[in-house]
FIVO-361861 format. One record per residue (C-alpha): x, y, z; residue number from 1; residue in three letters. Coordinates in steps of 0.25 Angstrom, whole numbers. Layout:
<pts>
X / Y / Z / NUM / ALA $
...
</pts>
This chain:
<pts>
-227 / -270 / -10 / 1 / UNK $
-213 / -264 / -12 / 2 / UNK $
-211 / -264 / 3 / 3 / UNK $
-210 / -279 / 3 / 4 / UNK $
-199 / -279 / -8 / 5 / UNK $
-192 / -268 / -1 / 6 / UNK $
-191 / -276 / 12 / 7 / UNK $
-189 / -290 / 7 / 8 / UNK $
-177 / -295 / 0 / 9 / UNK $
-180 / -300 / -14 / 10 / UNK $
-173 / -313 / -13 / 11 / UNK $
-182 / -317 / -1 / 12 / UNK $
-194 / -313 / -9 / 13 / UNK $
-190 / -321 / -20 / 14 / UNK $
-187 / -333 / -11 / 15 / UNK $
-201 / -332 / -6 / 16 / UNK $
-207 / -333 / -19 / 17 / UNK $
-198 / -344 / -25 / 18 / UNK $
-191 / -353 / -14 / 19 / UNK $
-202 / -352 / -4 / 20 / UNK $
-213 / -354 / -15 / 21 / UNK $
-205 / -366 / -21 / 22 / UNK $
-204 / -372 / -7 / 23 / UNK $
-219 / -371 / -4 / 24 / UNK $
-223 / -376 / -18 / 25 / UNK $
-213 / -388 / -18 / 26 / UNK $
-217 / -392 / -4 / 27 / UNK $
-232 / -392 / -7 / 28 / UNK $
-230 / -399 / -20 / 29 / UNK $
-223 / -410 / -14 / 30 / UNK $
-230 / -410 / 0 / 31 / UNK $
-244 / -411 / -6 / 32 / UNK $
-240 / -424 / -14 / 33 / UNK $
-233 / -430 / -3 / 34 / UNK $
-244 / -427 / 7 / 35 / UNK $
-255 / -433 / -2 / 36 / UNK $
-247 / -446 / -4 / 37 / UNK $
-244 / -447 / 11 / 38 / UNK $
-259 / -445 / 15 / 39 / UNK $
-264 / -455 / 5 / 40 / UNK $
-253 / -465 / 10 / 41 / UNK $
-257 / -463 / 25 / 42 / UNK $
-272 / -465 / 22 / 43 / UNK $
-270 / -478 / 14 / 44 / UNK $
-259 / -484 / 24 / 45 / UNK $
-267 / -480 / 36 / 46 / UNK $
-279 / -488 / 31 / 47 / UNK $
-271 / -500 / 29 / 48 / UNK $
-265 / -499 / 43 / 49 / UNK $
-279 / -498 / 49 / 50 / UNK $
-283 / -510 / 41 / 51 / UNK $
-272 / -518 / 47 / 52 / UNK $
-272 / -514 / 61 / 53 / UNK $
-279 / -501 / 67 / 54 / UNK $
-271 / -502 / 80 / 55 / UNK $
-257 / -502 / 72 / 56 / UNK $
-263 / -491 / 63 / 57 / UNK $
-267 / -483 / 75 / 58 / UNK $
-253 / -484 / 80 / 59 / UNK $
-247 / -479 / 67 / 60 / UNK $
-256 / -467 / 67 / 61 / UNK $
-249 / -462 / 79 / 62 / UNK $
-238 / -459 / 70 / 63 / UNK $
-246 / -448 / 63 / 64 / UNK $
-248 / -438 / 76 / 65 / UNK $
-234 / -441 / 80 / 66 / UNK $
-229 / -438 / 66 / 67 / UNK $
-237 / -425 / 66 / 68 / UNK $
-231 / -420 / 79 / 69 / UNK $
-217 / -423 / 74 / 70 / UNK $
-219 / -416 / 61 / 71 / UNK $
-225 / -404 / 68 / 72 / UNK $
-213 / -403 / 77 / 73 / UNK $
-203 / -404 / 66 / 74 / UNK $
-211 / -395 / 56 / 75 / UNK $
-212 / -384 / 66 / 76 / UNK $
-197 / -383 / 68 / 77 / UNK $
-194 / -385 / 53 / 78 / UNK $
-203 / -374 / 49 / 79 / UNK $
-195 / -363 / 56 / 80 / UNK $
-182 / -368 / 49 / 81 / UNK $
-189 / -369 / 35 / 82 / UNK $
-194 / -354 / 37 / 83 / UNK $
-180 / -350 / 41 / 84 / UNK $
-175 / -358 / 28 / 85 / UNK $
-184 / -351 / 19 / 86 / UNK $
-182 / -337 / 25 / 87 / UNK $
-167 / -339 / 24 / 88 / UNK $
-168 / -344 / 9 / 89 / UNK $
-175 / -330 / 6 / 90 / UNK $
-164 / -323 / 13 / 91 / UNK $
-153 / -330 / 5 / 92 / UNK $
-161 / -328 / -8 / 93 / UNK $
-162 / -313 / -4 / 94 / UNK $
-147 / -312 / -2 / 95 / UNK $
-144 / -320 / -15 / 96 / UNK $
-153 / -311 / -23 / 97 / UNK $
-147 / -298 / -17 / 98 / UNK $
-133 / -303 / -20 / 99 / UNK $
-136 / -306 / -35 / 100 / UNK $
-143 / -293 / -37 / 101 / UNK $
-132 / -285 / -31 / 102 / UNK $
-120 / -294 / -35 / 103 / UNK $
-113 / -282 / -42 / 104 / UNK $
-113 / -274 / -29 / 105 / UNK $
-109 / -286 / -21 / 106 / UNK $
-97 / -288 / -30 / 107 / UNK $
-94 / -273 / -31 / 108 / UNK $
-92 / -272 / -16 / 109 / UNK $
-85 / -285 / -15 / 110 / UNK $
-96 / -291 / -6 / 111 / UNK $
-96 / -305 / -12 / 112 / UNK $
-90 / -312 / 0 / 113 / UNK $
-100 / -305 / 9 / 114 / UNK $
-112 / -309 / 0 / 115 / UNK $
-107 / -323 / 0 / 116 / UNK $
-105 / -323 / 15 / 117 / UNK $
-120 / -318 / 16 / 118 / UNK $
-125 / -329 / 7 / 119 / UNK $
-117 / -339 / 15 / 120 / UNK $
-124 / -334 / 28 / 121 / UNK $
-138 / -334 / 22 / 122 / UNK $
-136 / -348 / 15 / 123 / UNK $
-130 / -354 / 28 / 124 / UNK $
-142 / -348 / 36 / 125 / UNK $
-152 / -355 / 25 / 126 / UNK $
-144 / -368 / 26 / 127 / UNK $
-146 / -368 / 41 / 128 / UNK $
-161 / -365 / 41 / 129 / UNK $
-162 / -375 / 30 / 130 / UNK $
-154 / -386 / 37 / 131 / UNK $
-163 / -384 / 50 / 132 / UNK $
-176 / -385 / 42 / 133 / UNK $
-172 / -397 / 35 / 134 / UNK $
-166 / -404 / 47 / 135 / UNK $
-178 / -401 / 56 / 136 / UNK $
-188 / -405 / 45 / 137 / UNK $
-179 / -418 / 42 / 138 / UNK $
-181 / -423 / 56 / 139 / UNK $
-196 / -427 / 52 / 140 / UNK $
-192 / -439 / 45 / 141 / UNK $
-184 / -446 / 56 / 142 / UNK $
-194 / -441 / 67 / 143 / UNK $
-205 / -448 / 59 / 144 / UNK $
-197 / -460 / 56 / 145 / UNK $
-194 / -462 / 71 / 146 / UNK $
-209 / -461 / 74 / 147 / UNK $
-213 / -471 / 62 / 148 / UNK $
-203 / -481 / 68 / 149 / UNK $
-209 / -480 / 81 / 150 / UNK $
-223 / -483 / 74 / 151 / UNK $
-217 / -495 / 67 / 152 / UNK $
-212 / -500 / 81 / 153 / UNK $
-226 / -498 / 87 / 154 / UNK $
-232 / -505 / 75 / 155 / UNK $
-223 / -517 / 76 / 156 / UNK $
-224 / -519 / 91 / 157 / UNK $
-240 / -518 / 91 / 158 / UNK $
-241 / -526 / 78 / 159 / UNK $
-232 / -537 / 84 / 160 / UNK $
-241 / -538 / 96 / 161 / UNK $
-253 / -538 / 87 / 162 / UNK $
-247 / -550 / 79 / 163 / UNK $
-243 / -557 / 92 / 164 / UNK $
-257 / -556 / 96 / 165 / UNK $
-262 / -561 / 83 / 166 / UNK $
-271 / -549 / 80 / 167 / UNK $
-262 / -544 / 68 / 168 / UNK $
-254 / -552 / 58 / 169 / UNK $
-239 / -550 / 56 / 170 / UNK $
-242 / -546 / 41 / 171 / UNK $
-252 / -535 / 46 / 172 / UNK $
-241 / -529 / 55 / 173 / UNK $
-231 / -530 / 44 / 174 / UNK $
-241 / -523 / 34 / 175 / UNK $
-244 / -513 / 45 / 176 / UNK $
-229 / -509 / 47 / 177 / UNK $
-228 / -507 / 31 / 178 / UNK $
-241 / -498 / 31 / 179 / UNK $
-235 / -491 / 44 / 180 / UNK $
-223 / -487 / 36 / 181 / UNK $
-231 / -482 / 24 / 182 / UNK $
-240 / -475 / 34 / 183 / UNK $
-228 / -467 / 41 / 184 / UNK $
-221 / -463 / 28 / 185 / UNK $
-232 / -453 / 23 / 186 / UNK $
-232 / -448 / 37 / 187 / UNK $
-218 / -445 / 37 / 188 / UNK $
-220 / -439 / 23 / 189 / UNK $
-231 / -430 / 27 / 190 / UNK $
-223 / -426 / 39 / 191 / UNK $
-211 / -422 / 30 / 192 / UNK $
-221 / -414 / 21 / 193 / UNK $
-226 / -407 / 33 / 194 / UNK $
-212 / -403 / 37 / 195 / UNK $
-208 / -399 / 23 / 196 / UNK $
-221 / -390 / 23 / 197 / UNK $
-214 / -382 / 34 / 198 / UNK $
-204 / -377 / 23 / 199 / UNK $
-215 / -374 / 14 / 200 / UNK $
-222 / -366 / 26 / 201 / UNK $
-210 / -358 / 28 / 202 / UNK $
-209 / -354 / 14 / 203 / UNK $
-224 / -352 / 14 / 204 / UNK $
-222 / -342 / 25 / 205 / UNK $
-212 / -334 / 18 / 206 / UNK $
-221 / -334 / 5 / 207 / UNK $
-233 / -329 / 13 / 208 / UNK $
-225 / -318 / 20 / 209 / UNK $
-223 / -313 / 6 / 210 / UNK $
-238 / -315 / 2 / 211 / UNK $
-242 / -308 / 15 / 212 / UNK $
-233 / -296 / 13 / 213 / UNK $
-240 / -283 / 13 / 214 / UNK $
-246 / -280 / 0 / 215 / UNK $
-248 / -267 / -8 / 216 / UNK $
-260 / -260 / -4 / 217 / UNK $
-272 / -264 / -13 / 218 / UNK $
-275 / -255 / -25 / 219 / UNK $
-286 / -245 / -23 / 220 / UNK $
-300 / -251 / -26 / 221 / UNK $
-303 / -239 / -35 / 222 / UNK $
-290 / -235 / -41 / 223 / UNK $
-289 / -221 / -47 / 224 / UNK $
-280 / -217 / -59 / 225 / UNK $
-276 / -202 / -61 / 226 / UNK $
-284 / -197 / -73 / 227 / UNK $
-272 / -190 / -78 / 228 / UNK $
-257 / -194 / -76 / 229 / UNK $
-251 / -180 / -72 / 230 / UNK $
-240 / -185 / -62 / 231 / UNK $
-245 / -176 / -51 / 232 / UNK $
-240 / -182 / -38 / 233 / UNK $
-244 / -178 / -23 / 234 / UNK $
-239 / -183 / -10 / 235 / UNK $
-249 / -179 / 1 / 236 / UNK $
-245 / -181 / 16 / 237 / UNK $
-238 / -195 / 12 / 238 / UNK $
-233 / -203 / 24 / 239 / UNK $
-225 / -216 / 22 / 240 / UNK $
-216 / -226 / 30 / 241 / UNK $
-210 / -239 / 26 / 242 / UNK $
-212 / -244 / 41 / 243 / UNK $
-223 / -238 / 50 / 244 / UNK $
-213 / -234 / 61 / 245 / UNK $
-204 / -226 / 51 / 246 / UNK $
-211 / -215 / 44 / 247 / UNK $
-204 / -211 / 31 / 248 / UNK $
-213 / -201 / 24 / 249 / UNK $
-222 / -192 / 32 / 250 / UNK $
-232 / -181 / 27 / 251 / UNK $
-225 / -180 / 12 / 252 / UNK $
-232 / -171 / 3 / 253 / UNK $
-228 / -167 / -11 / 254 / UNK $
-233 / -164 / -25 / 255 / UNK $
-227 / -167 / -38 / 256 / UNK $
-234 / -160 / -50 / 257 / UNK $
-235 / -166 / -64 / 258 / UNK $
-223 / -166 / -72 / 259 / UNK $
-214 / -161 / -61 / 260 / UNK $
-201 / -167 / -56 / 261 / UNK $
-200 / -170 / -41 / 262 / UNK $
-186 / -174 / -36 / 263 / UNK $
-186 / -181 / -23 / 264 / UNK $
-173 / -179 / -15 / 265 / UNK $
-168 / -183 / -1 / 266 / UNK $
-158 / -191 / 6 / 267 / UNK $
-158 / -206 / 6 / 268 / UNK $
-170 / -211 / 14 / 269 / UNK $
-178 / -198 / 12 / 270 / UNK $
-190 / -205 / 6 / 271 / UNK $
-187 / -202 / -9 / 272 / UNK $
-189 / -217 / -14 / 273 / UNK $
-201 / -218 / -4 / 274 / UNK $
-208 / -207 / -11 / 275 / UNK $
-207 / -215 / -24 / 276 / UNK $
-212 / -228 / -18 / 277 / UNK $
-224 / -220 / -12 / 278 / UNK $
-227 / -214 / -26 / 279 / UNK $
-227 / -228 / -33 / 280 / UNK $
-235 / -234 / -21 / 281 / UNK $
-224 / -244 / -18 / 282 / UNK $
-227 / -240 / -4 / 283 / UNK $
-240 / -235 / 2 / 284 / UNK $
-240 / -222 / 9 / 285 / UNK $
-245 / -222 / 24 / 286 / UNK $
-252 / -209 / 23 / 287 / UNK $
-255 / -197 / 13 / 288 / UNK $
-257 / -199 / -2 / 289 / UNK $
-250 / -198 / -15 / 290 / UNK $
-257 / -193 / -27 / 291 / UNK $
-254 / -194 / -41 / 292 / UNK $
-263 / -185 / -50 / 293 / UNK $
-272 / -183 / -39 / 294 / UNK $
-274 / -198 / -36 / 295 / UNK $
-270 / -205 / -24 / 296 / UNK $
-260 / -216 / -28 / 297 / UNK $
-267 / -226 / -18 / 298 / UNK $
-279 / -225 / -27 / 299 / UNK $
-271 / -229 / -40 / 300 / UNK $
-267 / -243 / -43 / 301 / UNK $
-252 / -245 / -42 / 302 / UNK $
-251 / -248 / -57 / 303 / UNK $
-258 / -235 / -61 / 304 / UNK $
-249 / -228 / -50 / 305 / UNK $
-236 / -234 / -55 / 306 / UNK $
-239 / -231 / -69 / 307 / UNK $
-239 / -216 / -67 / 308 / UNK $
-224 / -217 / -63 / 309 / UNK $
-211 / -220 / -70 / 310 / UNK $
-199 / -224 / -62 / 311 / UNK $
-184 / -223 / -65 / 312 / UNK $
-177 / -228 / -52 / 313 / UNK $
-163 / -228 / -48 / 314 / UNK $
-163 / -243 / -48 / 315 / UNK $
-167 / -246 / -63 / 316 / UNK $
-173 / -259 / -65 / 317 / UNK $
-174 / -266 / -79 / 318 / UNK $
-180 / -280 / -81 / 319 / UNK $
-173 / -291 / -88 / 320 / UNK $
-177 / -290 / -102 / 321 / UNK $
-176 / -281 / -114 / 322 / UNK $
-174 / -266 / -114 / 323 / UNK $
-187 / -265 / -122 / 324 / UNK $
-195 / -273 / -111 / 325 / UNK $
-189 / -265 / -100 / 326 / UNK $
-193 / -252 / -106 / 327 / UNK $
-207 / -257 / -110 / 328 / UNK $
-209 / -260 / -95 / 329 / UNK $
-212 / -246 / -93 / 330 / UNK $
-225 / -247 / -101 / 331 / UNK $
-233 / -259 / -104 / 332 / UNK $
-235 / -262 / -118 / 333 / UNK $
-225 / -251 / -123 / 334 / UNK $
-221 / -253 / -138 / 335 / UNK $
-207 / -253 / -143 / 336 / UNK $
-209 / -238 / -148 / 337 / UNK $
-212 / -233 / -134 / 338 / UNK $
-201 / -241 / -128 / 339 / UNK $
-191 / -235 / -137 / 340 / UNK $
-197 / -221 / -136 / 341 / UNK $
-195 / -222 / -121 / 342 / UNK $
-181 / -227 / -123 / 343 / UNK $
-178 / -215 / -132 / 344 / UNK $
-184 / -205 / -121 / 345 / UNK $
-175 / -211 / -111 / 346 / UNK $
-162 / -210 / -120 / 347 / UNK $
-160 / -225 / -119 / 348 / UNK $
-164 / -229 / -133 / 349 / UNK $
-151 / -227 / -139 / 350 / UNK $
-144 / -236 / -129 / 351 / UNK $
-154 / -247 / -131 / 352 / UNK $
-152 / -247 / -146 / 353 / UNK $
-137 / -248 / -144 / 354 / UNK $
-139 / -262 / -137 / 355 / UNK $
-138 / -274 / -146 / 356 / UNK $
-153 / -278 / -144 / 357 / UNK $
-158 / -264 / -142 / 358 / UNK $
-172 / -264 / -134 / 359 / UNK $
-171 / -279 / -134 / 360 / UNK $
-159 / -279 / -126 / 361 / UNK $
-161 / -288 / -114 / 362 / UNK $
-157 / -283 / -100 / 363 / UNK $
-153 / -293 / -89 / 364 / UNK $
-160 / -294 / -76 / 365 / UNK $
-151 / -282 / -70 / 366 / UNK $
-150 / -274 / -83 / 367 / UNK $
-135 / -275 / -81 / 368 / UNK $
-133 / -275 / -96 / 369 / UNK $
-136 / -260 / -97 / 370 / UNK $
-130 / -249 / -88 / 371 / UNK $
-137 / -242 / -76 / 372 / UNK $
-139 / -229 / -85 / 373 / UNK $
-146 / -237 / -96 / 374 / UNK $
-155 / -244 / -86 / 375 / UNK $
-159 / -230 / -81 / 376 / UNK $
-162 / -225 / -95 / 377 / UNK $
-171 / -238 / -98 / 378 / UNK $
-179 / -236 / -85 / 379 / UNK $
-181 / -221 / -89 / 380 / UNK $
-186 / -226 / -103 / 381 / UNK $
-195 / -236 / -96 / 382 / UNK $
-201 / -224 / -88 / 383 / UNK $
-202 / -216 / -101 / 384 / UNK $
-210 / -227 / -107 / 385 / UNK $
-219 / -228 / -95 / 386 / UNK $
-222 / -213 / -97 / 387 / UNK $
-227 / -211 / -83 / 388 / UNK $
-232 / -197 / -77 / 389 / UNK $
-223 / -198 / -65 / 390 / UNK $
-209 / -202 / -64 / 391 / UNK $
-200 / -207 / -52 / 392 / UNK $
-185 / -205 / -55 / 393 / UNK $
-174 / -210 / -46 / 394 / UNK $
-162 / -203 / -51 / 395 / UNK $
-152 / -213 / -54 / 396 / UNK $
-140 / -208 / -63 / 397 / UNK $
-129 / -209 / -54 / 398 / UNK $
-124 / -223 / -59 / 399 / UNK $
-124 / -219 / -74 / 400 / UNK $
-114 / -212 / -83 / 401 / UNK $
-115 / -197 / -86 / 402 / UNK $
-121 / -199 / -100 / 403 / UNK $
-131 / -209 / -95 / 404 / UNK $
-135 / -200 / -84 / 405 / UNK $
-137 / -189 / -94 / 406 / UNK $
-146 / -198 / -102 / 407 / UNK $
-154 / -203 / -89 / 408 / UNK $
-156 / -188 / -85 / 409 / UNK $
-161 / -184 / -99 / 410 / UNK $
-170 / -196 / -99 / 411 / UNK $
-176 / -193 / -85 / 412 / UNK $
-178 / -178 / -89 / 413 / UNK $
-186 / -183 / -101 / 414 / UNK $
-194 / -193 / -93 / 415 / UNK $
-198 / -183 / -83 / 416 / UNK $
-204 / -173 / -93 / 417 / UNK $
-218 / -170 / -90 / 418 / UNK $
-218 / -181 / -79 / 419 / UNK $
-219 / -180 / -64 / 420 / UNK $
-206 / -185 / -59 / 421 / UNK $
-201 / -189 / -45 / 422 / UNK $
-186 / -189 / -45 / 423 / UNK $
-178 / -196 / -34 / 424 / UNK $
-165 / -188 / -34 / 425 / UNK $
-152 / -192 / -29 / 426 / UNK $
-144 / -181 / -35 / 427 / UNK $
-150 / -168 / -32 / 428 / UNK $
-143 / -161 / -44 / 429 / UNK $
-152 / -169 / -53 / 430 / UNK $
-165 / -163 / -48 / 431 / UNK $
-163 / -148 / -48 / 432 / UNK $
-174 / -146 / -59 / 433 / UNK $
-185 / -154 / -52 / 434 / UNK $
-198 / -147 / -50 / 435 / UNK $
-199 / -152 / -35 / 436 / UNK $
-188 / -157 / -26 / 437 / UNK $
-193 / -165 / -14 / 438 / UNK $
-183 / -166 / -3 / 439 / UNK $
-185 / -178 / 6 / 440 / UNK $
-179 / -182 / 19 / 441 / UNK $
-184 / -193 / 29 / 442 / UNK $
-197 / -195 / 21 / 443 / UNK $
-201 / -180 / 21 / 444 / UNK $
-200 / -169 / 10 / 445 / UNK $
-191 / -159 / 17 / 446 / UNK $
-190 / -149 / 5 / 447 / UNK $
-196 / -148 / -9 / 448 / UNK $
-194 / -138 / -20 / 449 / UNK $
-186 / -135 / -32 / 450 / UNK $
-171 / -137 / -32 / 451 / UNK $
-168 / -122 / -31 / 452 / UNK $
-178 / -120 / -20 / 453 / UNK $
-173 / -131 / -12 / 454 / UNK $
-159 / -126 / -13 / 455 / UNK $
-163 / -112 / -9 / 456 / UNK $
-170 / -118 / 3 / 457 / UNK $
-156 / -124 / 7 / 458 / UNK $
-163 / -135 / 14 / 459 / UNK $
-162 / -150 / 14 / 460 / UNK $
-162 / -151 / -1 / 461 / UNK $
-150 / -141 / -2 / 462 / UNK $
-142 / -149 / 8 / 463 / UNK $
-144 / -162 / 0 / 464 / UNK $
-141 / -155 / -13 / 465 / UNK $
-128 / -148 / -8 / 466 / UNK $
-123 / -161 / -1 / 467 / UNK $
-125 / -168 / -15 / 468 / UNK $
-118 / -157 / -22 / 469 / UNK $
-106 / -156 / -12 / 470 / UNK $
-105 / -171 / -13 / 471 / UNK $
-104 / -171 / -28 / 472 / UNK $
-93 / -160 / -27 / 473 / UNK $
-85 / -168 / -17 / 474 / UNK $
-86 / -180 / -26 / 475 / UNK $
-81 / -171 / -38 / 476 / UNK $
-69 / -166 / -29 / 477 / UNK $
</pts>
């Protein structure tokens, strides 16, 4: 669900599905081969040792339980350090991903030194955890080597006594010592594998945390689809909270009639974006119901539900690929004629044709080779192509020039015709003509009505509107 990605750094998630999975795969691949070889060697050598001298073979077998105890002692301590190592690897990757994504902001505000300092700190923390993990796990070889040397001494002493008593030949003792060396080598190898598995176990724990994360609620067993897509939306006594002890929306009820424009306004944190997340079922409501064309959205499949919406958000997102591919993303199987018709409707066709390769122009991974306004127009064209009955528009024209802003406003007006539209408004002067204005504060609708009615009421909306108007005058002065 969206909540997981809202709460978890992307770099850490990427580290879990790349670094941690690679570590598990490499460890299991190498460990399985070594374990099979070691097991076969131990069985074969042990048979020869018992054939030469059961007594000396029994003494050599004492190495196994002692090796197990030493391995468990070291592995128990190394696992904590390996867990810290992979956790800090994820943290470091999260920082690196964040710095690369926001490198322009870092440079604009002159925080390169701070970013490097933070990286150095995270890197040093990772180094310390890795050093401790490798140091502790590295003690297994000298520890087992010391144990094996004691075993050789025991075999030499008892074997010498057996030779002196005439019950064993010197050649048998020499052969037994050689077999003993071959016997202890795979034991050390197996112990090393068990120790390295602690690193894989630490990675596996992080991967299973991802797999065990709360999943989206299952789809309805008998999904329902509205018989006619009209765009009639009803919120009925909706309650919602991001965390159980902090309720955000309580008893919310509203109705958006088909083809009407509903503007959602309010201060930061009032719940405007949350309303959109609930409509799209990015988050599940705690109580109440949301109906679209008389069907509870929980009874619809998520695909059917989300196909009824077209979204033009403040943060435009275009994929690496051609402009044609990005526009066609709005509707599966759309041909070139429909793509270009949508571009013309969004007033972006002329701009695209002025590019050297037209609709085949490749956008980079951040779409930085076109302007913010052009990206906005392309997302509007994508929404035109999707042709949904309901729109969600996040007003975003403050970062574009006047001419492009006029084109965006014109395209949005065309897009909103005969569609139910939810507009998240940041500048109240742009939503005067909305059929219904919902004024939200602290998760509740405190006022609703038309612009003129709300201004006449001289309430919360009027205060918001006047404060923005006065702020604009102050800036002009």
